[in-house]
C-alpha positions as CSV (number, residue, x, y, z in Angstrom):
1,M,-0.1,18.9,-26.0
2,M,-2.2,19.9,-23.3
3,A,-1.1,19.9,-19.5
4,G,-1.8,16.8,-17.8
5,L,-1.1,13.9,-20.2
6,P,2.3,12.8,-20.4
7,A,4.6,13.4,-23.6
8,L,4.9,9.9,-25.6
9,L,8.2,8.0,-26.8
10,P,7.4,4.7,-29.4
11,W,6.9,2.2,-27.4
12,Q,10.3,1.1,-29.5
13,D,12.3,3.9,-27.4
14,I,10.6,3.1,-23.9
15,Q,12.0,-0.8,-24.8
16,T,15.3,0.9,-24.9
17,R,14.9,3.1,-21.6
18,L,13.5,-0.2,-20.0
19,Q,16.5,-2.0,-20.8
20,A,18.5,0.6,-19.3
21,V,16.3,0.7,-15.9
22,F,16.3,-3.0,-15.6
23,P,19.9,-4.6,-16.8
24,A,20.8,-8.5,-16.9
25,G,20.8,-9.3,-13.2
26,S,19.5,-6.2,-11.8
27,T,17.0,-7.7,-10.0
28,K,14.8,-11.4,-8.9
29,T,12.1,-10.9,-11.0
30,K,12.3,-12.7,-14.5
31,G,14.5,-9.9,-16.2
32,S,12.7,-10.7,-19.4
33,R,9.2,-9.5,-18.1
34,L,10.4,-6.0,-17.5
35,V,12.2,-5.4,-20.6
36,S,10.2,-7.2,-23.3
37,V,7.8,-6.1,-26.2
38,M,5.0,-6.8,-23.7
39,A,6.3,-4.9,-21.0
40,A,7.5,-2.2,-23.5
41,R,3.9,-2.0,-25.0
42,T,2.3,-2.2,-21.3
43,I,4.4,1.2,-20.2
44,Y,3.5,2.9,-23.5
45,T,-0.7,2.3,-22.8
46,F,-0.3,3.6,-19.9
47,L,1.3,6.9,-20.7
48,Y,-1.2,7.4,-23.2
49,V,-4.4,6.7,-21.3
50,N,-2.7,8.7,-18.7
51,A,-2.6,5.9,-15.6
52,V,0.1,7.8,-13.8
53,E,0.0,8.0,-10.2
54,G,-2.6,10.6,-9.0
55,S,-3.9,11.2,-12.8
56,G,-7.4,9.1,-11.4
57,I,-7.1,7.3,-14.3
58,L,-6.6,3.3,-13.3
59,L,-5.3,1.2,-16.3
60,A,-6.8,-2.1,-16.8
61,P,-5.1,-5.1,-19.1
62,K,-7.7,-4.8,-21.8
63,H,-6.2,-0.8,-22.4
64,V,-3.1,-2.6,-23.6
65,Y,-3.9,-6.0,-25.6
66,R,-6.8,-4.2,-27.6
67,M,-4.4,-1.4,-28.9
68,T,-3.8,-1.2,-32.1
69,E,-1.0,0.6,-34.5
70,E,-3.2,2.9,-35.9
71,Q,-4.5,4.2,-32.6
72,T,-0.8,5.3,-31.2
73,G,-0.4,7.3,-34.3
74,Q,-3.8,8.9,-33.0
75,T,-1.7,11.2,-30.3
76,A,-4.2,14.2,-29.4
77,D,-5.6,14.4,-25.5
78,A,-9.1,13.5,-26.8
79,D,-8.4,10.5,-29.0
80,R,-6.2,9.3,-26.0
81,L,-8.8,9.9,-23.3
82,S,-11.8,8.7,-25.7
83,Y,-9.6,5.0,-26.8
84,A,-9.5,4.8,-22.3
85,A,-13.2,5.1,-22.4
86,E,-14.2,3.7,-25.1
87,I,-11.9,0.5,-24.9
88,M,-13.5,-0.3,-21.6
89,K,-16.9,-0.8,-22.7
90,A,-18.1,-4.8,-23.2
91,N,-16.6,-4.9,-26.8
92,G,-14.9,-1.8,-27.0
93,K,-12.5,-1.7,-29.9
94,V,-10.9,0.6,-32.4
95,P,-10.1,0.3,-35.7
96,G,-6.7,-1.1,-36.7
97,N,-4.1,-4.0,-36.3
98,R,-4.6,-5.3,-32.2
99,W,-1.5,-5.8,-30.2
100,Y,-2.7,-8.9,-28.9
101,E,-6.4,-10.8,-28.6
102,D,-8.5,-11.3,-25.4
103,N,-6.6,-14.5,-24.7
104,S,-3.6,-12.4,-24.2
105,R,-4.5,-10.9,-20.6
106,E,-3.0,-13.3,-18.4
107,G,0.7,-12.3,-20.2
108,V,-0.4,-9.2,-19.7
109,R,-1.7,-8.9,-16.2
110,D,-0.1,-11.3,-14.8
111,D,3.3,-11.9,-16.1
112,T,4.1,-8.4,-17.2
113,I,2.0,-6.1,-15.0
114,R,1.7,-8.2,-11.5
115,E,4.7,-10.1,-11.1
116,A,7.4,-7.5,-12.9
117,F,6.4,-4.0,-12.6
118,V,4.4,-4.4,-9.5
119,V,7.2,-6.0,-7.8
120,V,9.3,-3.6,-8.3
121,G,7.2,-0.9,-7.4
122,A,7.4,0.5,-11.0
123,V,3.4,0.3,-10.9
124,L,0.8,0.4,-7.9
125,D,-2.0,-1.7,-7.9
126,D,-5.5,0.0,-5.8
127,D,-6.6,-3.3,-4.2
128,T,-9.6,-1.7,-3.1
129,V,-10.3,-2.8,-6.7
130,P,-11.7,-6.5,-6.5
131,T,-9.6,-8.5,-8.3
132,T,-11.9,-10.4,-10.5
133,S,-13.6,-6.9,-11.7
134,G,-13.2,-6.2,-15.2
135,K,-12.4,-2.2,-14.0
136,G,-9.0,-0.5,-14.2
137,R,-6.7,-1.2,-11.0
138,Y,-2.8,0.3,-12.1
139,S,-1.1,3.2,-12.3
140,L,2.6,4.3,-13.2
141,Q,4.4,5.6,-10.1
142,T,5.1,9.1,-10.8
143,A,8.8,8.8,-10.2
144,F,8.8,5.7,-12.7
145,A,6.9,7.4,-15.7
146,A,9.0,10.3,-15.5
147,L,12.1,8.0,-16.9
148,F,9.7,8.1,-20.3
149,D,10.0,11.7,-20.6
150,P,11.1,12.5,-24.3
151,A,12.1,15.8,-23.0
152,L,15.5,14.2,-21.0
153,D,18.6,14.1,-22.5
154,R,21.3,11.6,-22.0
155,V,22.4,13.1,-18.9
156,Q,19.4,13.6,-17.3
157,L,18.2,10.4,-18.2
158,E,21.0,8.4,-16.7
159,D,20.7,10.3,-13.7
160,A,16.9,10.0,-13.1
161,V,17.6,6.1,-13.9
162,K,20.7,5.4,-11.5
163,S,17.9,7.8,-8.6
164,W,15.4,5.5,-9.4
165,Q,17.2,2.4,-9.3
166,A,19.1,3.6,-6.1
167,K,15.7,4.1,-4.4
168,H,13.8,0.4,-6.1
169,L,16.1,-2.0,-6.9
170,T,17.4,-2.5,-3.8
171,A,17.1,-6.4,-1.9
172,G,14.8,-4.2,1.3
173,A,12.9,-2.1,-1.6
174,I,11.9,-4.7,-3.2
175,A,11.4,-6.9,0.3
176,R,8.8,-3.9,1.2
177,V,6.5,-4.1,-2.1
178,A,6.4,-7.4,-1.2
179,V,6.0,-7.1,2.3
180,V,3.1,-5.0,1.5
181,R,1.2,-6.9,-1.3
182,A,1.1,-9.7,1.2
183,G,-0.6,-7.2,3.9
184,A,-3.2,-6.2,1.0
185,A,-4.2,-10.0,0.1
186,K,-7.5,-11.4,0.8
187,G,-6.1,-14.6,2.0
188,G,-8.0,-17.7,2.7
189,E,-10.6,-17.9,5.5
190,Q,-8.9,-17.0,8.2
191,V,-5.8,-15.4,9.5
192,S,-3.7,-16.8,12.9
193,V,-2.3,-14.5,15.1
194,I,0.5,-15.4,17.2
195,F,-0.1,-13.5,20.8
196,P,3.6,-12.7,22.5
197,S,1.9,-15.2,25.3
198,G,2.3,-17.5,22.8
199,E,-1.4,-18.1,22.1
200,T,-2.6,-18.5,18.9
201,R,-6.3,-16.5,17.9
202,R,-7.6,-16.5,14.2
203,L,-9.3,-13.3,12.3
204,K,-11.1,-13.1,9.7
205,A,-9.0,-12.8,6.2
206,G,-8.7,-9.3,4.7
207,P,-6.5,-6.4,5.0
208,S,-7.2,-5.1,8.3
209,S,-6.5,-8.7,9.8
210,N,-3.0,-8.7,8.3
211,I,-2.2,-5.5,9.7
212,T,-3.5,-6.5,13.2
213,K,-1.5,-9.5,12.6
214,A,1.7,-7.6,11.6
215,V,1.0,-4.8,14.8
216,I,0.7,-7.8,17.1
217,E,3.9,-10.7,15.6
218,V,6.0,-7.6,14.7
219,F,5.3,-4.1,16.1
220,A,4.6,-4.9,19.8
221,P,7.9,-7.3,20.4
222,R,9.8,-4.3,18.0
223,F,8.4,-1.7,20.0
224,L,8.0,-3.1,23.7
225,G,9.9,-4.5,26.3
226,D,7.6,-7.1,27.6
227,P,3.9,-6.5,25.6
228,A,0.9,-8.5,26.0
229,V,-2.3,-8.1,23.9
230,L,-5.0,-6.4,26.6
231,F,-8.0,-6.3,24.0
232,L,-8.5,-7.4,20.4
233,S,-11.4,-6.1,18.3
234,E,-12.5,-7.3,14.8
235,S,-15.0,-6.0,12.4
236,G,-18.3,-8.0,12.8
237,N,-17.1,-9.5,16.2
238,K,-17.0,-7.2,18.6
239,V,-14.7,-8.7,21.4
240,V,-11.9,-11.3,20.0
241,A,-9.6,-11.5,22.9
242,R,-9.5,-10.0,25.8
243,D,-7.3,-10.3,29.2
244,E,-9.4,-10.1,32.2
245,H,-6.3,-10.9,34.6
246,L,-4.1,-8.4,33.0
247,L,-7.2,-5.9,32.9
248,K,-8.1,-6.2,36.2
249,A,-4.5,-6.0,37.6
250,I,-4.0,-3.0,36.6
251,G,-7.2,-1.2,36.8
252,L,-8.5,-0.7,32.9
253,T,-12.2,-1.1,32.8
254,I,-13.2,-1.9,29.1
255,N,-17.0,-2.1,28.2
256,A,-17.7,-3.5,24.6
257,Q,-20.7,-0.9,24.4
258,R,-17.7,1.8,24.2
259,E,-15.8,3.2,21.4
260,L,-13.0,1.2,21.7
261,P,-10.1,0.9,19.8
262,D,-8.9,-1.8,17.6
263,L,-6.2,-2.7,20.0
264,I,-5.0,-2.2,23.1
265,L,-1.1,-3.4,23.9
266,V,0.3,-3.0,27.4
267,D,4.2,-3.3,27.7
268,L,4.8,-5.1,31.1
269,K,8.6,-3.8,31.3
270,P,8.6,-0.1,33.0
271,A,8.0,0.7,36.5
272,Q,4.6,2.1,35.9
273,P,3.3,-0.2,32.6
274,L,2.7,1.3,29.4
275,L,-1.1,1.4,27.6
276,V,-0.8,1.5,23.4
277,F,-4.2,2.2,21.6
278,V,-3.9,1.0,18.2
279,E,-6.1,1.5,15.4
280,V,-5.7,-0.4,12.3
281,V,-6.1,1.7,8.8
282,A,-7.1,-0.6,5.9
283,T,-9.6,2.2,4.5
284,D,-10.4,4.7,7.4
285,G,-10.4,5.6,10.8
286,P,-7.2,6.6,12.3
287,I,-6.5,8.2,15.5
288,G,-7.5,11.9,15.0
289,D,-8.4,14.4,18.1
290,R,-11.9,13.0,19.1
291,R,-10.6,9.7,18.5
292,K,-7.8,10.5,21.0
293,E,-9.5,12.0,23.2
294,A,-11.8,9.1,23.6
295,L,-9.1,7.1,24.0
296,E,-7.7,9.0,26.7
297,K,-10.8,9.4,29.1
298,I,-10.8,5.3,28.9
299,A,-7.4,5.5,30.2
300,T,-8.1,8.3,33.1
301,E,-10.5,6.5,34.0
302,G,-8.9,3.4,35.0
303,K,-6.1,5.7,36.5
304,F,-3.7,5.9,34.0
305,D,-1.4,8.7,33.9
306,L,-1.2,10.0,30.4
307,Q,2.7,10.1,30.2
308,N,2.3,6.1,30.3
309,V,0.0,6.0,27.3
310,A,0.8,5.7,24.2
311,F,-1.7,6.0,20.1
312,V,-0.5,4.1,17.3
313,T,-1.9,4.4,13.9
314,A,-1.0,1.3,11.5
315,Y,-0.8,0.8,8.0
316,L,-0.4,-1.4,5.1
317,D,2.7,1.3,4.0
318,R,2.9,4.9,3.8
319,S,2.6,4.7,0.1
320,R,-0.9,3.7,-0.2
321,A,-4.2,5.9,-0.2
322,P,-5.4,4.7,2.8
323,F,-2.4,7.1,4.6
324,K,-2.5,9.1,2.4
325,Q,-6.1,10.2,2.5
326,T,-6.0,10.3,6.2
327,V,-2.8,11.7,7.3
328,E,-4.0,15.2,7.7
329,M,-6.1,13.9,10.3
330,L,-3.9,11.9,12.8
331,A,-3.8,13.8,15.9
332,Y,-0.6,15.4,17.6
333,G,0.7,13.3,20.0
334,T,0.3,9.9,18.5
335,F,2.6,8.0,16.3
336,A,1.9,6.1,13.2
337,W,3.7,2.8,11.7
338,F,3.9,0.9,8.3
339,M,3.3,-2.8,8.1
340,G,5.5,-2.2,5.0
341,E,8.6,-0.1,7.3
342,P,8.5,-2.5,10.7
343,E,11.0,-0.9,12.1
344,L,10.3,2.8,11.5
345,L,8.0,4.4,13.6
346,M,6.1,7.8,12.7
347,E,5.8,10.3,15.5
348,L,3.4,13.5,15.1
349,S,5.6,15.5,17.4
350,G,3.2,16.9,20.5
351,P,3.4,17.4,24.1
352,A,2.9,13.5,24.5
353,R,5.5,11.0,24.8
354,T,8.0,11.1,22.9
355,S,9.3,7.4,23.0
356,L,7.1,4.1,23.4
357,R,9.9,2.9,25.5
Protein backbone atom coordinates (compact mmCIF):
# COMPACT_ATOMS: atom_id res chain seq x y z
CA MET A 1 0.00 0.00 0.00
CA MET A 2 1.22 3.49 -0.82
CA ALA A 3 2.27 5.61 2.12
CA GLY A 4 -0.39 7.94 3.40
CA LEU A 5 -3.49 5.77 3.57
CA PRO A 6 -3.82 3.74 6.77
CA ALA A 7 -3.80 -0.04 6.62
CA LEU A 8 -7.20 -1.62 7.15
CA LEU A 9 -8.62 -4.11 9.60
CA PRO A 10 -11.99 -5.76 8.87
CA TRP A 11 -14.72 -3.87 10.69
CA GLN A 12 -15.36 -6.96 12.84
CA ASP A 13 -11.79 -6.77 14.17
CA ILE A 14 -12.22 -3.05 14.73
CA GLN A 15 -15.23 -3.82 16.91
CA THR A 16 -13.10 -6.19 18.99
CA ARG A 17 -10.51 -3.47 19.53
CA LEU A 18 -13.21 -0.93 20.41
CA GLN A 19 -14.41 -3.27 23.14
CA ALA A 20 -10.88 -3.28 24.56
CA VAL A 21 -10.59 0.51 24.39
CA PHE A 22 -14.02 1.15 25.90
CA PRO A 23 -14.74 -1.57 28.45
CA ALA A 24 -18.03 -1.38 30.32
CA GLY A 25 -18.09 1.52 32.76
CA SER A 26 -15.04 3.29 31.33
CA THR A 27 -17.01 6.36 30.30
CA LYS A 28 -20.29 8.06 31.11
CA THR A 29 -21.13 7.95 27.41
CA LYS A 30 -23.56 5.15 26.60
CA GLY A 31 -21.07 2.35 26.15
CA SER A 32 -23.05 0.58 23.44
CA ARG A 33 -22.59 3.57 21.14
CA LEU A 34 -18.82 3.18 21.27
CA VAL A 35 -18.63 -0.56 20.64
CA SER A 36 -21.65 -1.26 18.43
CA VAL A 37 -21.58 -2.61 14.88
CA MET A 38 -22.38 0.89 13.64
CA ALA A 39 -19.47 2.27 15.68
CA ALA A 40 -17.07 -0.30 14.21
CA ARG A 41 -18.24 0.36 10.67
CA THR A 42 -17.94 4.09 11.24
CA ILE A 43 -14.32 3.79 12.40
CA TYR A 44 -13.60 1.47 9.47
CA THR A 45 -14.91 4.12 7.06
CA PHE A 46 -12.83 6.87 8.67
CA LEU A 47 -9.76 4.74 7.97
CA TYR A 48 -10.96 3.64 4.54
CA VAL A 49 -11.24 7.23 3.23
CA ASN A 50 -8.23 8.40 5.28
CA ALA A 51 -10.24 10.91 7.32
CA VAL A 52 -7.51 11.07 9.93
CA GLU A 53 -6.26 14.20 11.69
CA GLY A 54 -3.79 16.04 9.48
CA SER A 55 -4.72 14.28 6.23
CA GLY A 56 -6.91 17.13 5.01
CA ILE A 57 -9.78 14.68 4.41
CA LEU A 58 -12.96 15.01 6.44
CA LEU A 59 -15.65 12.38 6.80
CA ALA A 60 -19.35 13.02 6.25
CA PRO A 61 -21.99 10.60 7.61
CA LYS A 62 -22.91 9.58 4.07
CA HIS A 63 -19.45 8.04 3.71
CA VAL A 64 -20.61 5.52 6.32
CA TYR A 65 -24.22 4.85 5.48
CA ARG A 66 -23.58 4.55 1.74
CA MET A 67 -20.72 2.06 2.18
CA THR A 68 -21.30 -1.46 0.84
CA GLU A 69 -19.79 -4.81 1.74
CA GLU A 70 -18.58 -5.11 -1.84
CA GLN A 71 -16.80 -1.76 -1.61
CA THR A 72 -14.88 -2.88 1.49
CA GLY A 73 -13.21 -5.46 -0.75
CA GLN A 74 -11.78 -2.68 -2.91
CA THR A 75 -8.75 -1.72 -0.83
CA ALA A 76 -6.37 -0.22 -3.39
CA ASP A 77 -5.55 3.43 -2.71
CA ALA A 78 -7.19 4.56 -5.95
CA ASP A 79 -10.40 2.70 -5.08
CA ARG A 80 -10.55 4.19 -1.61
CA LEU A 81 -9.94 7.76 -2.73
CA SER A 82 -12.40 7.34 -5.59
CA TYR A 83 -15.06 6.18 -3.14
CA ALA A 84 -14.42 9.14 -0.83
CA ALA A 85 -15.11 11.57 -3.68
CA GLU A 86 -17.84 9.68 -5.55
CA ILE A 87 -20.06 9.08 -2.55
CA MET A 88 -20.23 12.83 -1.79
CA LYS A 89 -22.01 13.58 -5.06
CA ALA A 90 -25.75 14.30 -4.93
CA ASN A 91 -26.74 10.76 -5.84
CA GLY A 92 -23.39 9.16 -5.18
CA LYS A 93 -23.43 5.40 -4.82
CA VAL A 94 -21.31 2.34 -5.43
CA PRO A 95 -22.32 -1.18 -6.41
CA GLY A 96 -23.32 -3.68 -3.75
CA ASN A 97 -25.46 -4.03 -0.64
CA ARG A 98 -25.43 -0.83 1.40
CA TRP A 99 -24.71 -0.94 5.10
CA TYR A 100 -27.48 1.55 5.88
CA GLU A 101 -30.16 3.59 4.16
CA ASP A 102 -30.13 7.39 4.01
CA ASN A 103 -32.60 7.60 6.90
CA SER A 104 -29.85 6.23 9.15
CA ARG A 105 -27.84 9.46 8.97
CA GLU A 106 -28.92 10.56 12.47
CA GLY A 107 -27.75 7.28 13.95
CA VAL A 108 -24.34 7.72 12.37
CA ARG A 109 -23.97 11.46 12.85
CA ASP A 110 -25.62 12.02 16.23
CA ASP A 111 -25.63 8.78 18.20
CA THR A 112 -22.30 7.41 17.01
CA ILE A 113 -20.08 10.36 16.02
CA ARG A 114 -21.23 13.47 17.89
CA GLU A 115 -22.55 11.94 21.09
CA ALA A 116 -20.03 9.12 21.41
CA PHE A 117 -16.67 9.41 19.66
CA VAL A 118 -16.47 13.22 19.76
CA VAL A 119 -17.36 13.22 23.47
CA VAL A 120 -14.35 11.07 24.37
CA GLY A 121 -11.97 12.89 22.03
CA ALA A 122 -11.59 10.02 19.57
CA VAL A 123 -13.07 12.06 16.72
CA LEU A 124 -12.40 15.73 15.98
CA ASP A 125 -15.20 17.98 14.78
CA ASP A 126 -14.25 20.84 12.44
CA ASP A 127 -16.60 23.55 13.72
CA THR A 128 -15.71 25.87 10.81
CA VAL A 129 -17.99 23.70 8.65
CA PRO A 130 -21.66 24.73 9.13
CA THR A 131 -23.74 22.05 10.82
CA THR A 132 -26.25 22.31 7.98
CA SER A 133 -23.58 21.62 5.36
CA GLY A 134 -23.44 18.27 3.62
CA LYS A 135 -19.64 18.48 3.50
CA GLY A 136 -17.40 16.38 5.69
CA ARG A 137 -16.41 17.76 9.09
CA TYR A 138 -15.05 14.83 11.11
CA SER A 139 -11.61 13.22 11.42
CA LEU A 140 -10.10 10.52 13.62
CA GLN A 141 -7.74 11.76 16.29
CA THR A 142 -4.26 10.56 15.30
CA ALA A 143 -3.46 8.46 18.38
CA PHE A 144 -6.91 6.86 18.28
CA ALA A 145 -6.52 5.94 14.61
CA ALA A 146 -3.19 4.29 15.46
CA LEU A 147 -5.00 1.80 17.71
CA PHE A 148 -6.36 0.08 14.61
CA ASP A 149 -3.05 -0.54 12.91
CA PRO A 150 -3.05 -4.22 11.83
CA ALA A 151 0.72 -4.36 12.41
CA LEU A 152 0.38 -4.01 16.20
CA ASP A 153 1.06 -7.24 18.06
CA ARG A 154 -0.80 -8.10 21.27
CA VAL A 155 1.65 -6.41 23.63
CA GLN A 156 1.98 -3.29 21.46
CA LEU A 157 -1.79 -3.02 21.20
CA GLU A 158 -2.28 -3.36 24.95
CA ASP A 159 0.31 -0.64 25.60
CA ALA A 160 -1.22 1.67 23.00
CA VAL A 161 -4.72 1.15 24.41
CA LYS A 162 -3.58 1.84 27.99
CA SER A 163 -1.76 4.99 26.88
CA TRP A 164 -4.79 6.32 25.01
CA GLN A 165 -7.16 5.50 27.87
CA ALA A 166 -4.91 7.23 30.41
CA LYS A 167 -4.95 10.42 28.39
CA HIS A 168 -8.50 10.51 27.08
CA LEU A 169 -10.79 8.59 29.42
CA THR A 170 -10.07 10.53 32.61
CA ALA A 171 -12.85 12.69 34.01
CA GLY A 172 -10.73 15.76 33.32
CA ALA A 173 -10.11 14.82 29.70
CA ILE A 174 -13.80 14.22 29.03
CA ALA A 175 -14.67 17.48 30.81
CA ARG A 176 -12.20 19.33 28.60
CA VAL A 177 -13.89 17.99 25.47
CA ALA A 178 -17.26 19.10 26.86
CA VAL A 179 -15.96 22.61 27.54
CA VAL A 180 -14.47 22.90 24.08
CA ARG A 181 -17.65 21.66 22.39
CA ALA A 182 -19.72 24.19 24.32
CA GLY A 183 -17.29 26.97 23.42
CA ALA A 184 -17.43 26.12 19.74
CA ALA A 185 -21.22 26.13 19.61
CA LYS A 186 -23.03 28.98 17.89
CA GLY A 187 -25.65 28.95 20.65
CA GLY A 188 -28.63 31.28 20.66
CA GLU A 189 -28.82 34.90 19.61
CA GLN A 190 -26.83 36.29 22.54
CA VAL A 191 -24.23 35.32 25.12
CA SER A 192 -24.61 36.73 28.62
CA VAL A 193 -21.35 37.80 30.29
CA ILE A 194 -20.98 38.69 33.98
CA PHE A 195 -18.25 41.25 34.64
CA PRO A 196 -16.16 41.18 37.84
CA SER A 197 -18.22 44.14 39.05
CA GLY A 198 -21.40 42.07 38.79
CA GLU A 199 -22.62 43.96 35.74
CA THR A 200 -24.10 41.78 32.99
CA ARG A 201 -23.52 42.38 29.29
CA ARG A 202 -24.86 40.56 26.25
CA LEU A 203 -22.74 39.75 23.20
CA LYS A 204 -23.73 38.36 19.83
CA ALA A 205 -23.64 34.57 19.96
CA GLY A 206 -20.69 32.74 18.42
CA PRO A 207 -17.37 31.06 19.25
CA SER A 208 -15.58 34.40 19.77
CA SER A 209 -18.17 35.54 22.28
CA ASN A 210 -17.98 32.23 24.13
CA ILE A 211 -14.21 32.60 24.49
CA THR A 212 -14.62 36.25 25.55
CA LYS A 213 -17.10 35.16 28.22
CA ALA A 214 -14.59 32.59 29.50
CA VAL A 215 -11.79 35.18 29.62
CA ILE A 216 -13.92 37.50 31.77
CA GLU A 217 -15.59 34.93 33.97
CA VAL A 218 -12.84 32.28 34.27
CA PHE A 219 -9.43 33.65 33.26
CA ALA A 220 -9.68 37.02 35.01
CA PRO A 221 -10.59 35.79 38.52
CA ARG A 222 -8.13 32.89 38.24
CA PHE A 223 -5.04 34.87 37.21
CA LEU A 224 -5.75 38.40 38.45
CA GLY A 225 -6.05 39.42 42.09
CA ASP A 226 -8.69 42.16 41.72
CA PRO A 227 -9.80 42.15 38.08
CA ALA A 228 -11.84 44.72 36.21
CA VAL A 229 -12.84 45.11 32.56
CA LEU A 230 -11.62 48.40 31.10
CA PHE A 231 -12.65 47.78 27.52
CA LEU A 232 -14.51 45.18 25.49
CA SER A 233 -15.02 45.19 21.74
CA GLU A 234 -17.03 42.95 19.49
CA SER A 235 -17.29 42.38 15.76
CA GLY A 236 -19.97 44.65 14.37
CA ASN A 237 -20.02 46.73 17.57
CA LYS A 238 -16.53 48.18 18.04
CA VAL A 239 -16.99 49.39 21.60
CA VAL A 240 -19.36 47.26 23.66
CA ALA A 241 -18.24 48.32 27.11
CA ARG A 242 -15.70 50.72 28.56
CA ASP A 243 -15.20 51.88 32.11
CA GLU A 244 -14.56 55.60 31.68
CA HIS A 245 -14.03 56.14 35.40
CA LEU A 246 -11.29 53.51 35.65
CA LEU A 247 -9.73 54.55 32.35
CA LYS A 248 -9.41 58.11 33.56
CA ALA A 249 -8.14 57.02 36.99
CA ILE A 250 -5.26 55.01 35.53
CA GLY A 251 -4.54 57.50 32.73
CA LEU A 252 -5.33 55.26 29.77
CA THR A 253 -6.85 56.76 26.63
CA ILE A 254 -9.03 54.52 24.44
CA ASN A 255 -9.79 55.78 20.94
CA ALA A 256 -12.24 53.62 19.00
CA GLN A 257 -10.52 54.63 15.77
CA ARG A 258 -7.27 52.94 16.82
CA GLU A 259 -6.30 49.33 16.32
CA LEU A 260 -7.64 48.10 19.62
CA PRO A 261 -7.54 44.65 21.24
CA ASP A 262 -10.66 42.60 21.91
CA LEU A 263 -10.36 43.09 25.64
CA ILE A 264 -8.43 45.22 28.09
CA LEU A 265 -8.39 43.97 31.68
CA VAL A 266 -6.72 45.51 34.71
CA ASP A 267 -5.60 43.94 37.96
CA LEU A 268 -6.08 46.55 40.70
CA LYS A 269 -4.51 44.46 43.47
CA PRO A 270 -0.82 45.33 42.87
CA ALA A 271 0.49 48.71 44.04
CA GLN A 272 1.06 49.44 40.35
CA PRO A 273 -2.00 48.16 38.43
CA LEU A 274 -1.33 45.44 35.86
CA LEU A 275 -2.73 46.15 32.40
CA VAL A 276 -3.70 43.04 30.39
CA PHE A 277 -4.38 43.24 26.66
CA VAL A 278 -6.32 40.24 25.35
CA GLU A 279 -6.94 39.05 21.79
CA VAL A 280 -9.63 36.42 21.30
CA VAL A 281 -8.87 34.01 18.47
CA ALA A 282 -11.70 31.93 17.02
CA THR A 283 -10.23 32.04 13.50
CA ASP A 284 -7.19 34.35 13.38
CA GLY A 285 -5.67 37.52 14.85
CA PRO A 286 -3.24 36.54 17.66
CA ILE A 287 -0.86 38.93 19.37
CA GLY A 288 2.10 38.80 17.01
CA ASP A 289 5.12 41.11 16.98
CA ARG A 290 3.43 43.95 15.09
CA ARG A 291 0.29 43.72 17.20
CA LYS A 292 2.30 43.68 20.41
CA GLU A 293 4.18 46.82 19.38
CA ALA A 294 0.89 48.63 18.67
CA LEU A 295 -0.52 47.65 22.07
CA GLU A 296 2.71 48.63 23.81
CA LYS A 297 2.31 52.10 22.27
CA ILE A 298 -1.18 52.41 23.77
CA ALA A 299 0.24 51.44 27.16
CA THR A 300 3.26 53.76 27.05
CA GLU A 301 1.11 56.69 25.92
CA GLY A 302 -0.90 56.05 29.08
CA LYS A 303 2.34 56.29 31.10
CA PHE A 304 2.37 52.56 31.87
CA ASP A 305 5.71 50.88 32.54
CA LEU A 306 5.82 47.86 30.23
CA GLN A 307 6.83 45.77 33.26
CA ASN A 308 3.23 46.28 34.37
CA VAL A 309 1.68 45.20 31.07
CA ALA A 310 0.79 41.69 29.91
CA PHE A 311 -0.41 40.35 26.57
CA VAL A 312 -2.68 37.31 26.26
CA THR A 313 -4.06 35.52 23.22
CA ALA A 314 -7.14 33.48 24.17
CA TYR A 315 -8.12 30.35 22.26
CA LEU A 316 -10.81 27.70 22.52
CA ASP A 317 -8.33 24.83 22.76
CA ARG A 318 -4.77 24.02 21.74
CA SER A 319 -5.93 20.98 19.77
CA ARG A 320 -8.00 23.14 17.43
CA ALA A 321 -6.99 24.58 14.07
CA PRO A 322 -6.95 28.29 15.11
CA PHE A 323 -4.12 27.66 17.59
CA LYS A 324 -2.19 25.29 15.33
CA GLN A 325 -2.43 27.77 12.45
CA THR A 326 -1.35 30.83 14.45
CA VAL A 327 1.04 29.57 17.14
CA GLU A 328 4.08 30.49 15.04
CA MET A 329 2.80 34.07 14.87
CA LEU A 330 2.65 34.58 18.64
CA ALA A 331 5.11 37.16 19.90
CA TYR A 332 7.68 36.35 22.56
CA GLY A 333 6.91 37.98 25.87
CA THR A 334 3.21 37.11 25.55
CA PHE A 335 0.91 34.43 26.93
CA ALA A 336 -1.62 32.02 25.44
CA TRP A 337 -4.67 30.82 27.38
CA PHE A 338 -7.07 28.05 26.43
CA MET A 339 -10.72 27.83 27.38
CA GLY A 340 -10.43 24.02 27.33
CA GLU A 341 -7.64 24.08 29.96
CA PRO A 342 -8.54 27.09 32.11
CA GLU A 343 -6.06 26.38 34.89
CA LEU A 344 -3.05 26.56 32.57
CA LEU A 345 -1.25 29.51 31.01
CA MET A 346 1.32 29.13 28.22
CA GLU A 347 4.20 31.58 28.34
CA LEU A 348 6.36 32.47 25.35
CA SER A 349 9.49 33.38 27.29
CA GLY A 350 10.98 36.73 26.49
CA PRO A 351 12.20 39.89 28.18
CA ALA A 352 8.69 40.69 29.44
CA ARG A 353 7.36 39.84 32.92
CA THR A 354 7.05 36.14 33.69
CA SER A 355 3.87 36.24 35.79
CA LEU A 356 0.51 37.90 35.46
CA ARG A 357 0.36 38.45 39.20
